[in-house]
TIRO-2110 file (N, C-alpha, C; in Angstrom, 1 decimal):
// TIRO-2110
120.8, -63.7, 41.4, N, 1, A
119.6, -62.9, 41.7, CA, 1, A
119.8, -61.2, 42.2, C, 1, A
120.9, -60.7, 41.8, N, 2, A
121.1, -59.4, 42.2, CA, 2, A
120.6, -58.7, 40.7, C, 2, A
120.7, -59.6, 39.7, N, 3, A
120.3, -59.1, 38.3, CA, 3, A
119.0, -59.2, 38.1, C, 3, A
118.4, -60.0, 39.0, N, 4, A
116.8, -59.6, 39.0, CA, 4, A
116.0, -58.5, 39.7, C, 4, A
117.1, -58.4, 40.7, N, 5, A
116.3, -57.1, 41.5, CA, 5, A
116.6, -55.9, 40.9, C, 5, A
118.0, -56.0, 40.1, N, 6, A
118.2, -54.5, 39.8, CA, 6, A
117.0, -54.3, 38.3, C, 6, A
117.1, -55.4, 37.2, N, 7, A
115.8, -55.2, 36.4, CA, 7, A
114.6, -54.8, 36.9, C, 7, A
114.3, -55.4, 37.9, N, 8, A
112.9, -55.3, 39.0, CA, 8, A
113.0, -53.9, 39.1, C, 8, A
113.9, -53.2, 39.6, N, 9, A
114.1, -51.7, 40.1, CA, 9, A
113.8, -50.6, 38.8, C, 9, A
114.1, -51.3, 37.7, N, 10, A
114.6, -50.4, 36.5, CA, 10, A
113.0, -50.7, 35.4, C, 10, A
112.1, -51.7, 36.0, N, 11, A
110.9, -51.8, 35.7, CA, 11, A
110.6, -52.6, 34.2, C, 11, A
111.6, -53.5, 34.0, N, 12, A
111.9, -54.4, 32.8, CA, 12, A
111.1, -55.9, 32.5, C, 12, A
110.1, -55.6, 33.6, N, 13, A
109.5, -56.7, 33.5, CA, 13, A
108.0, -56.3, 33.1, C, 13, A
107.0, -57.2, 32.5, N, 14, A
106.2, -57.0, 31.7, CA, 14, A
105.0, -56.8, 32.9, C, 14, A
105.2, -57.0, 34.0, N, 15, A
104.4, -57.0, 35.0, CA, 15, A
104.5, -55.6, 36.0, C, 15, A
105.5, -54.9, 35.7, N, 16, A
105.4, -53.7, 36.3, CA, 16, A
104.3, -52.8, 35.8, C, 16, A
103.7, -52.4, 37.0, N, 17, A
102.2, -51.5, 36.9, CA, 17, A
102.6, -50.1, 37.4, C, 17, A
101.8, -49.4, 36.1, N, 18, A
101.9, -48.1, 36.7, CA, 18, A
100.3, -47.2, 36.8, C, 18, A
100.1, -46.3, 37.5, N, 19, A
99.0, -45.7, 37.5, CA, 19, A
98.8, -45.2, 36.2, C, 19, A
97.4, -45.2, 35.5, N, 20, A
97.3, -44.6, 34.3, CA, 20, A
97.5, -42.9, 34.8, C, 20, A
98.2, -42.1, 33.9, N, 21, A
98.3, -40.8, 33.9, CA, 21, A
96.7, -40.1, 33.6, C, 21, A
96.3, -38.9, 34.2, N, 22, A
95.0, -38.5, 34.2, CA, 22, A
95.1, -37.8, 32.9, C, 22, A
96.1, -37.2, 32.3, N, 23, A
96.5, -36.1, 30.9, CA, 23, A
95.8, -37.3, 30.2, C, 23, A
96.7, -38.4, 29.9, N, 24, A
96.4, -39.2, 29.1, CA, 24, A
94.9, -39.5, 28.8, C, 24, A
94.5, -39.9, 30.1, N, 25, A
92.8, -40.4, 30.0, CA, 25, A
91.9, -39.4, 29.6, C, 25, A
92.4, -38.3, 29.6, N, 26, A
91.6, -37.1, 29.1, CA, 26, A
91.5, -36.9, 27.7, C, 26, A
92.8, -37.2, 27.2, N, 27, A
93.2, -36.8, 26.0, CA, 27, A
92.7, -38.0, 24.8, C, 27, A
92.9, -39.4, 25.7, N, 28, A
92.2, -40.7, 25.3, CA, 28, A
90.2, -40.3, 25.0, C, 28, A
90.3, -40.2, 26.2, N, 29, A
88.4, -40.1, 26.3, CA, 29, A
88.3, -39.2, 25.4, C, 29, A
88.7, -37.8, 25.2, N, 30, A
88.1, -36.8, 24.0, CA, 30, A
88.7, -37.1, 22.7, C, 30, A
89.7, -37.8, 22.3, N, 31, A
89.6, -38.2, 20.9, CA, 31, A
88.6, -39.7, 20.8, C, 31, A
88.4, -40.5, 21.6, N, 32, A
87.7, -41.6, 21.3, CA, 32, A
85.9, -40.6, 21.4, C, 32, A
85.5, -40.0, 21.9, N, 33, A
84.3, -39.4, 21.8, CA, 33, A
84.3, -38.6, 20.4, C, 33, A
85.2, -38.1, 20.1, N, 34, A
85.7, -37.2, 18.7, CA, 34, A
85.3, -38.3, 17.8, C, 34, A
85.9, -39.3, 17.7, N, 35, A
85.6, -40.2, 16.5, CA, 35, A
84.5, -40.6, 16.3, C, 35, A
84.0, -41.2, 17.4, N, 36, A
82.6, -41.6, 17.6, CA, 36, A
81.7, -40.6, 17.6, C, 36, A
81.4, -39.5, 17.9, N, 37, A
80.9, -38.2, 17.0, CA, 37, A
81.0, -38.1, 15.9, C, 37, A
82.1, -37.9, 14.8, N, 38, A
82.4, -38.2, 13.6, CA, 38, A
81.7, -39.0, 13.0, C, 38, A
81.9, -40.0, 13.3, N, 39, A
81.1, -41.4, 12.4, CA, 39, A
80.1, -41.4, 12.4, C, 39, A
79.4, -41.0, 13.8, N, 40, A
77.9, -40.9, 13.9, CA, 40, A
77.5, -39.8, 12.7, C, 40, A
78.1, -38.5, 12.7, N, 41, A
77.5, -37.6, 11.5, CA, 41, A
77.8, -38.0, 10.4, C, 41, A
79.2, -38.8, 10.1, N, 42, A
79.2, -39.1, 8.6, CA, 42, A
78.1, -40.2, 8.2, C, 42, A
77.6, -41.3, 9.2, N, 43, A
76.4, -42.3, 8.7, CA, 43, A
75.1, -41.7, 8.6, C, 43, A
75.1, -40.4, 9.4, N, 44, A
73.6, -39.7, 9.6, CA, 44, A
73.3, -38.9, 7.9, C, 44, A
75.0, -38.5, 7.5, N, 45, A
74.6, -37.6, 6.3, CA, 45, A
74.5, -38.6, 5.0, C, 45, A
74.8, -39.9, 5.2, N, 46, A
74.7, -40.8, 4.2, CA, 46, A
73.6, -41.4, 4.4, C, 46, A
72.6, -41.5, 5.3, N, 47, A
71.5, -42.4, 5.1, CA, 47, A
70.8, -41.3, 4.6, C, 47, A
70.8, -40.3, 5.1, N, 48, A
69.8, -39.0, 4.8, CA, 48, A
69.8, -38.8, 3.4, C, 48, A
70.4, -39.2, 2.7, N, 49, A
70.6, -38.8, 1.3, CA, 49, A
70.2, -39.9, 0.2, C, 49, A
69.3, -39.6, -0.6, N, 50, A
68.8, -40.4, -1.3, CA, 50, A
70.0, -40.9, -2.6, C, 50, A
70.6, -39.9, -2.9, N, 51, A
71.7, -40.1, -4.0, CA, 51, A
72.8, -41.1, -3.6, C, 51, A
72.8, -41.4, -2.0, N, 52, A
73.9, -42.2, -1.8, CA, 52, A
73.2, -43.8, -1.7, C, 52, A
71.8, -43.7, -1.7, N, 53, A
70.8, -44.9, -1.3, CA, 53, A
71.0, -45.6, -2.8, C, 53, A
70.7, -44.6, -4.1, N, 54, A
71.0, -44.8, -5.2, CA, 54, A
72.0, -45.6, -5.6, C, 54, A
73.2, -44.6, -5.3, N, 55, A
74.7, -45.2, -5.5, CA, 55, A
74.9, -46.9, -5.1, C, 55, A
74.2, -46.9, -3.9, N, 56, A
74.4, -48.3, -3.2, CA, 56, A
73.7, -49.7, -3.9, C, 56, A
72.5, -48.7, -4.0, N, 57, A
71.6, -49.9, -4.9, CA, 57, A
72.0, -50.4, -6.1, C, 57, A
72.5, -49.5, -6.9, N, 58, A
73.5, -49.7, -8.3, CA, 58, A
74.3, -50.8, -8.0, C, 58, A
75.2, -50.3, -7.4, N, 59, A
76.4, -51.3, -6.9, CA, 59, A
76.3, -52.6, -6.6, C, 59, A
75.4, -52.6, -5.7, N, 60, A
74.8, -54.0, -5.2, CA, 60, A
74.0, -54.7, -6.3, C, 60, A
73.1, -54.1, -7.1, N, 61, A
72.6, -54.7, -8.2, CA, 61, A
73.8, -55.3, -9.4, C, 61, A
74.7, -54.3, -9.6, N, 62, A
75.6, -54.8, -10.7, CA, 62, A
76.9, -55.6, -9.9, C, 62, A
76.9, -56.0, -8.5, N, 63, A
77.7, -56.9, -8.5, CA, 63, A
77.5, -58.4, -8.5, C, 63, A
76.4, -58.5, -8.7, N, 64, A
76.0, -59.9, -9.3, CA, 64, A
75.9, -60.9, -8.6, C, 64, A
76.0, -60.6, -7.2, N, 65, A
76.1, -61.4, -6.0, CA, 65, A
74.7, -62.0, -5.7, C, 65, A
73.8, -61.5, -5.8, N, 66, A
72.2, -61.5, -5.4, CA, 66, A
71.5, -62.2, -6.6, C, 66, A
70.3, -62.8, -6.6, N, 67, A
69.7, -63.2, -7.6, CA, 67, A
68.9, -62.0, -8.6, C, 67, A
68.5, -62.5, -9.5, N, 68, A
68.1, -61.4, -10.3, CA, 68, A
67.0, -60.4, -10.3, C, 68, A
66.0, -61.1, -9.5, N, 69, A
65.0, -60.6, -8.6, CA, 69, A
65.0, -59.7, -7.8, C, 69, A
66.2, -59.7, -7.1, N, 70, A
66.5, -59.0, -6.1, CA, 70, A
66.6, -57.3, -6.0, C, 70, A
65.4, -56.7, -5.2, N, 71, A
65.8, -55.6, -5.3, CA, 71, A
65.8, -54.8, -3.8, C, 71, A
66.9, -54.3, -3.6, N, 72, A
67.2, -53.7, -2.1, CA, 72, A
66.5, -52.5, -2.0, C, 72, A
66.0, -52.2, -0.9, N, 73, A
65.4, -51.2, -0.3, CA, 73, A
66.1, -50.5, 0.5, C, 73, A
65.5, -49.3, 0.6, N, 74, A
66.4, -48.4, 1.6, CA, 74, A
66.3, -48.8, 3.2, C, 74, A
65.6, -49.8, 3.7, N, 75, A
65.8, -50.4, 4.8, CA, 75, A
67.0, -51.4, 4.6, C, 75, A
66.7, -52.4, 3.5, N, 76, A
68.6, -52.7, 3.4, CA, 76, A
69.7, -51.9, 3.6, C, 76, A
69.6, -50.6, 2.8, N, 77, A
70.8, -49.6, 3.0, CA, 77, A
70.9, -48.9, 4.5, C, 77, A
69.7, -48.4, 5.0, N, 78, A
69.9, -48.1, 6.4, CA, 78, A
70.5, -49.3, 7.4, C, 78, A
70.5, -50.5, 6.8, N, 79, A
70.6, -51.6, 8.1, CA, 79, A
72.2, -51.6, 7.6, C, 79, A
72.7, -51.5, 6.4, N, 80, A
74.0, -52.2, 6.1, CA, 80, A
74.8, -51.0, 6.6, C, 80, A
74.3, -49.7, 6.7, N, 81, A
75.1, -48.3, 7.2, CA, 81, A
75.1, -48.8, 8.6, C, 81, A
74.0, -48.6, 9.5, N, 82, A
74.2, -48.8, 10.6, CA, 82, A
74.8, -49.9, 10.9, C, 82, A
74.7, -51.3, 10.5, N, 83, A
75.9, -52.4, 10.7, CA, 83, A
77.4, -52.1, 10.5, C, 83, A
77.8, -51.3, 9.6, N, 84, A
79.1, -50.7, 9.0, CA, 84, A
79.5, -49.7, 10.4, C, 84, A
78.7, -48.9, 10.8, N, 85, A
78.9, -47.7, 11.7, CA, 85, A
79.1, -48.5, 13.0, C, 85, A
78.4, -49.7, 13.8, N, 86, A
78.8, -50.1, 15.0, CA, 86, A
80.2, -51.0, 14.7, C, 86, A
80.1, -51.3, 13.7, N, 87, A
81.7, -52.1, 13.3, CA, 87, A
82.8, -51.1, 13.3, C, 87, A
82.2, -49.6, 12.9, N, 88, A
83.4, -48.8, 12.8, CA, 88, A
84.0, -48.0, 14.1, C, 88, A
82.9, -48.0, 14.9, N, 89, A
83.0, -47.7, 16.2, CA, 89, A
83.4, -48.4, 17.5, C, 89, A
83.2, -50.1, 17.2, N, 90, A
84.0, -50.9, 18.1, CA, 90, A
84.8, -50.5, 18.8, C, 90, A
85.9, -50.5, 18.0, N, 91, A
87.5, -50.3, 18.5, CA, 91, A
87.3, -49.0, 19.4, C, 91, A
87.4, -47.8, 19.0, N, 92, A
87.3, -46.8, 20.1, CA, 92, A
86.5, -46.8, 21.0, C, 92, A
85.1, -47.2, 21.2, N, 93, A
84.4, -47.5, 22.1, CA, 93, A
84.7, -48.5, 23.3, C, 93, A
85.3, -49.5, 22.7, N, 94, A
85.8, -50.6, 23.8, CA, 94, A
87.2, -49.8, 24.7, C, 94, A
87.7, -49.5, 23.5, N, 95, A
89.0, -48.5, 24.1, CA, 95, A
88.8, -47.5, 25.2, C, 95, A
87.8, -46.6, 24.8, N, 96, A
87.6, -45.7, 26.0, CA, 96, A
87.1, -46.1, 27.3, C, 96, A
86.3, -47.4, 27.0, N, 97, A
85.7, -48.1, 28.4, CA, 97, A
86.7, -48.4, 28.8, C, 97, A
87.6, -49.5, 28.2, N, 98, A
88.7, -50.1, 29.2, CA, 98, A
89.5, -49.1, 29.8, C, 98, A
89.8, -48.1, 29.0, N, 99, A
90.9, -46.9, 29.7, CA, 99, A
90.2, -46.3, 30.7, C, 99, A
89.0, -46.1, 30.8, N, 100, A
88.5, -45.4, 32.0, CA, 100, A
88.2, -46.4, 33.4, C, 100, A
87.9, -47.8, 32.9, N, 101, A
88.5, -48.9, 33.7, CA, 101, A
89.6, -48.9, 34.6, C, 101, A
90.5, -48.9, 33.6, N, 102, A
91.9, -49.3, 34.2, CA, 102, A
92.3, -47.8, 34.7, C, 102, A
91.9, -46.6, 34.6, N, 103, A
92.5, -45.5, 35.0, CA, 103, A
91.6, -46.0, 36.8, C, 103, A
90.2, -46.2, 36.6, N, 104, A
89.6, -46.1, 37.8, CA, 104, A
90.1, -47.4, 38.6, C, 104, A
90.4, -48.7, 38.3, N, 105, A
90.6, -49.7, 39.3, CA, 105, A
91.7, -50.4, 39.0, C, 105, A
92.5, -50.4, 37.9, N, 106, A
93.6, -51.1, 37.7, CA, 106, A
94.9, -50.0, 37.3, C, 106, A
95.7, -51.1, 37.1, N, 107, A
97.1, -50.4, 37.0, CA, 107, A
97.5, -50.5, 35.2, C, 107, A
98.1, -49.4, 34.8, N, 108, A
98.6, -49.7, 33.3, CA, 108, A
99.6, -50.8, 33.3, C, 108, A
99.8, -51.4, 32.3, N, 109, A
101.0, -52.5, 32.2, CA, 109, A
101.5, -52.4, 30.8, C, 109, A
102.6, -52.8, 30.4, N, 110, A
103.0, -53.0, 28.9, CA, 110, A
102.0, -53.8, 28.0, C, 110, A
101.7, -54.9, 28.5, N, 111, A
100.5, -55.5, 27.5, CA, 111, A
99.4, -54.7, 27.1, C, 111, A
98.9, -53.9, 28.0, N, 112, A
97.6, -52.9, 27.9, CA, 112, A
98.2, -52.0, 26.4, C, 112, A
99.1, -51.5, 26.6, N, 113, A
99.7, -50.7, 25.2, CA, 113, A
99.8, -51.0, 24.1, C, 113, A
100.7, -52.5, 24.2, N, 114, A
100.9, -53.3, 23.3, CA, 114, A
99.5, -53.8, 22.4, C, 114, A
98.5, -54.2, 23.1, N, 115, A
97.1, -54.9, 22.3, CA, 115, A
96.2, -53.6, 22.1, C, 115, A
96.4, -52.6, 22.9, N, 116, A
95.6, -51.5, 21.9, CA, 116, A
96.2, -50.7, 21.4, C, 116, A
97.6, -50.7, 21.2, N, 117, A
98.3, -50.1, 19.7, CA, 117, A
98.1, -50.7, 18.7, C, 117, A
98.1, -52.2, 18.5, N, 118, A
97.6, -53.2, 17.4, CA, 118, A
96.0, -53.0, 17.0, C, 118, A
95.1, -52.9, 18.0, N, 119, A
93.7, -52.9, 17.7, CA, 119, A
93.5, -51.4, 17.0, C, 119, A
94.1, -50.3, 17.7, N, 120, A
94.0, -49.2, 16.9, CA, 120, A
94.6, -48.9, 15.9, C, 120, A
95.7, -49.5, 15.7, N, 121, A
96.4, -49.5, 14.4, CA, 121, A
95.5, -50.4, 13.0, C, 121, A
94.7, -51.4, 13.7, N, 122, A
93.6, -52.2, 13.0, CA, 122, A
92.6, -51.1, 13.1, C, 122, A
92.0, -50.3, 13.6, N, 123, A
91.0, -49.7, 13.3, CA, 123, A
91.3, -48.6, 12.0, C, 123, A
92.2, -48.3, 12.5, N, 124, A
92.8, -47.2, 11.4, CA, 124, A
93.2, -47.7, 10.0, C, 124, A
93.5, -48.8, 10.2, N, 125, A
93.7, -49.3, 8.4, CA, 125, A
92.3, -49.6, 7.9, C, 125, A
91.5, -49.9, 9.0, N, 126, A
89.9, -50.3, 8.3, CA, 126, A
89.3, -49.0, 8.0, C, 126, A
89.5, -47.9, 8.7, N, 127, A
89.0, -46.6, 8.2, CA, 127, A
89.9, -46.1, 6.9, C, 127, A
91.2, -46.5, 7.0, N, 128, A
92.0, -46.0, 5.7, CA, 128, A
91.3, -46.7, 4.3, C, 128, A
91.3, -48.1, 4.3, N, 129, A
90.9, -48.6, 3.4, CA, 129, A
89.8, -48.9, 2.8, C, 129, A
88.5, -47.4, 3.8, N, 130, A
87.1, -47.2, 3.0, CA, 130, A
87.6, -46.3, 1.6, C, 130, A
88.8, -45.7, 1.6, N, 131, A
89.2, -44.7, 0.5, CA, 131, A
88.3, -43.9, 0.1, C, 131, A
87.7, -43.1, 1.2, N, 132, A
86.8, -42.4, 0.9, CA, 132, A
87.2, -40.8, 1.1, C, 132, A
87.9, -40.5, 0.1, N, 133, A
88.9, -39.3, 0.1, CA, 133, A
88.1, -38.1, 0.0, C, 133, A
86.8, -38.1, -0.7, N, 134, A
86.1, -36.9, -0.9, CA, 134, A
85.5, -36.4, 0.4, C, 134, A
85.5, -37.2, 1.3, N, 135, A
84.5, -36.8, 2.8, CA, 135, A
85.6, -36.1, 3.7, C, 135, A
85.4, -35.4, 4.3, N, 136, A
86.2, -34.4, 5.6, CA, 136, A
86.0, -35.0, 6.9, C, 136, A
84.8, -36.4, 7.0, N, 137, A
84.9, -37.1, 8.0, CA, 137, A
86.0, -38.1, 7.9, C, 137, A
86.1, -38.4, 6.8, N, 138, A
87.1, -39.6, 6.6, CA, 138, A
88.3, -39.2, 7.3, C, 138, A
89.0, -38.1, 7.0, N, 139, A
90.1, -37.3, 7.5, CA, 139, A
90.3, -37.1, 8.8, C, 139, A
88.8, -36.7, 9.3, N, 140, A
88.7, -36.2, 10.7, CA, 140, A
89.0, -37.7, 11.8, C, 140, A
88.3, -38.6, 11.2, N, 141, A
88.5, -39.9, 12.0, CA, 141, A
89.9, -40.4, 11.9, C, 141, A
90.5, -40.5, 10.7, N, 142, A
91.9, -40.7, 10.6, CA, 142, A
92.5, -39.8, 11.7, C, 142, A
92.2, -38.4, 11.8, N, 143, A
93.5, -37.7, 12.4, CA, 143, A
93.0, -38.3, 14.0, C, 143, A
91.7, -38.3, 14.6, N, 144, A
91.5, -39.1, 15.6, CA, 144, A
92.1, -40.1, 16.2, C, 144, A
92.4, -41.4, 14.7, N, 145, A
92.9, -42.3, 15.5, CA, 145, A
94.5, -42.4, 15.5, C, 145, A
95.2, -41.3, 14.7, N, 146, A
96.6, -40.6, 14.9, CA, 146, A
96.7, -40.1, 16.5, C, 146, A
95.8, -39.6, 16.8, N, 147, A
96.1, -39.0, 18.3, CA, 147, A
96.0, -40.0, 19.0, C, 147, A
95.0, -40.9, 18.9, N, 148, A
95.1, -42.5, 19.8, CA, 148, A
96.5, -43.2, 20.0, C, 148, A
96.6, -43.2, 18.6, N, 149, A
97.9, -44.2, 18.6, CA, 149, A
99.0, -43.2, 19.4, C, 149, A
99.3, -42.2, 18.9, N, 150, A
100.2, -41.2, 19.5, CA, 150, A
100.2, -41.4, 21.0, C, 150, A
98.9, -41.2, 21.3, N, 151, A
98.7, -40.9, 23.2, CA, 151, A
99.2, -42.7, 23.8, C, 151, A
98.7, -43.7, 23.0, N, 152, A
98.8, -44.8, 23.4, CA, 152, A
100.5, -45.0, 23.7, C, 152, A
101.3, -45.0, 22.8, N, 153, A
102.6, -45.0, 22.6, CA, 153, A
103.4, -44.3, 23.5, C, 153, A
103.0, -43.1, 24.1, N, 154, A
103.4, -41.8, 24.9, CA, 154, A
103.4, -42.5, 26.1, C, 154, A
102.4, -43.7, 26.2, N, 155, A
102.3, -44.4, 27.8, CA, 155, A
103.4, -45.1, 27.9, C, 155, A
104.2, -45.3, 26.9, N, 156, A
105.4, -46.1, 27.1, CA, 156, A
106.2, -45.5, 27.9, C, 156, A
106.4, -44.1, 27.4, N, 157, A
107.3, -43.4, 28.1, CA, 157, A
107.1, -42.8, 29.7, C, 157, A
105.7, -42.9, 30.0, N, 158, A
105.2, -42.9, 31.3, CA, 158, A
105.8, -44.2, 31.8, C, 158, A
105.8, -45.4, 31.4, N, 159, A
106.0, -46.5, 32.1, CA, 159, A
107.7, -46.7, 32.4, C, 159, A
108.5, -46.1, 31.3, N, 160, A
109.6, -46.1, 31.3, CA, 160, A
110.5, -45.2, 32.6, C, 160, A
109.8, -44.3, 32.7, N, 161, A
110.3, -43.3, 33.5, CA, 161, A
109.9, -43.8, 34.5, C, 161, A
109.0, -44.5, 35.2, N, 162, A
108.5, -45.3, 36.5, CA, 162, A
108.1, -44.2, 37.8, C, 162, A
107.1, -43.4, 36.8, N, 163, A
106.7, -42.2, 37.9, CA, 163, A
104.9, -42.9, 38.2, C, 163, A
105.1, -43.0, 39.4, N, 164, A
103.7, -43.3, 39.9, CA, 164, A
102.5, -42.3, 40.1, C, 164, A
102.1, -41.8, 39.2, N, 165, A
101.3, -40.6, 38.9, CA, 165, A
99.8, -40.7, 39.5, C, 165, A
END
């Protein structure tokens, strides 16, 4: 019984809750806004340029996945880019919303940190495997994900210090 009490005092349980630190909240929200903003500019730059459409159209026709008479239109291209954009910003958007709700109404716990560290690593991997090394937006989004992951992992130190900010 004494062991459980000292473990509880040290915060070694999964259900040890801590208030979300305001400094990390602002860093997370700014990084999320940055990723969404850069991704938005990226998709705007790609959709407005006709050469990207032509490259996409030739790649679709050469893939052999569609019947011979299929002729992709610009609407198909814009729809595909918008679907890719929404899929790309889903994780940062959800993370930003849940982080704000956690700050306002809930408490921070280790499960929050673990789940979002894994999801952010997955979002970063999704961005990484685009392999779009010629775009500055690619590097900016990757940097935004690095900031988010480092900030989420720094929340572990806040929980270990057992400070109720």
